[in-house]
C-alpha positions, -999 to 999 in steps of 0.1 A, spaced: -140 210 109 -141 244 97 -159 258 128 -131 241 150 -103 255 129 -121 291 130 -126 289 167 -89 281 173 -80 310 151 -101 332 169 -90 322 203 -55 334 193 -68 367 177 -96 378 199 -100 414 209 -124 432 235 -157 428 218 -155 406 188 -169 370 190 -145 348 209 -149 309 216 -158 296 251 -172 260 263 -204 270 276 -228 301 287 -222 316 320 -259 326 322 -287 311 300 -317 325 284 -323 360 275 -328 390 300 -363 405 294 -349 439 290 -331 428 258 -363 412 241 -375 444 225 -340 451 209 -338 416 196 -372 418 180 -363 451 163 -330 437 152 -347 405 135 -370 430 118 -341 450 103 -319 420 91 -347 398 81 -357 374 108 -361 344 84 -325 345 73 -311 338 107 -341 324 128 -324 291 136 -296 309 153 -317 330 177 -328 295 192 -292 291 205 -288 327 218 -282 336 254 -280 373 263 -276 387 298 -258 414 319 -222 410 333 -196 430 349 -173 435 321 -136 446 327 -120 480 316 -137 498 287 -155 467 274 -193 474 270 -205 442 254 -190 408 243 -201 380 220 -191 345 227 -194 317 202 -200 286 226 -182 253 215 -218 237 218 -231 257 189 -247 284 210 -241 320 213 -238 342 245 -239 381 245 -228 397 276 -238 435 280 -219 456 308 -244 463 334 -226 496 345 -227 508 309 -264 501 305 -273 518 338 -253 548 326 -272 550 295 -305 544 314 -326 569 292 -303 566 260 -323 543 239 -298 548 210 -267 540 229 -285 506 240 -300 498 206 -266 501 187 -247 482 214 -272 453 211 -272 454 174 -233 456 172 -231 425 195 -258 405 175 -239 413 143 -209 396 158 -227 366 172 -255 359 149 -238 369 115 -203 365 123 -191 399 116 -159 414 128 -149 450 134 -144 471 102 -119 497 112 -81 492 118 -68 503 150 -49 535 141 -16 538 153 12 563 146 40 541 136 56 563 108 60 597 94 33 588 68 8 578 97 16 611 113 8 632 81 -22 610 75 -35 618 109 -29 656 105 -45 655 72 -76 638 85 -78 664 115 -75 692 91 -102 677 67 -76 676 38 -80 637 34 -105 610 43 -97 584 69 -107 550 56 -136 535 75 -151 569 82 -180 590 66 -171 625 54 -184 639 86 -160 618 108 -188 593 119 -179 555 115 -188 540 82 -202 509 99 -221 497 130 -191 472 132 -168 500 142 -147 489 172 -157 516 196 -191 528 205 -198 563 186 -215 595 195 -253 601 197 -248 627 170 -234 599 146 -262 575 158 -290 599 153 -276 613 119 -269 582 103 -294 557 120 -311 545 89 -277 543 70 -265 519 97 -298 499 94 -294 497 57 -259 485 63 -269 456 84 -299 449 62 -277 447 30 -247 431 44 -235 399 27 -207 377 35 
């Protein structure tokens, strides 16, 4: 019953890449290109903790709309489907880190039911305006970001720079390894 209520709530609050419900997978199985990334992910988060969920995972390429580069679907039959944008993948053909972080981010949505950690920043008041100015000038720290401006979580809602991926790679791995509900 909890899953049904959660799925209904998610249907009304879904955003671009967070896990959303769907009846069944568009494509079944796992594309061979993703298997090494999934193996590495299992090693990072501890395969035994979530091994039963991987039996129900489908992961394939899709032509996703707009700026969406990956999407997790929680299927109503208890399975999970990850769609990775084929154009983003081809564009990053030689960028292992970009592909790795995208796969890990989507697996965190599907396998561990994690949502995005950052608020969508909008300037809606004079306080928001001054907060943004303070952040840009380095006077104040924006919540959800590290001191150098990199996202504080792999669950940030937007893909981030290679500089952040390289500089904080093991920080993000530790975040995944140590995350608890």
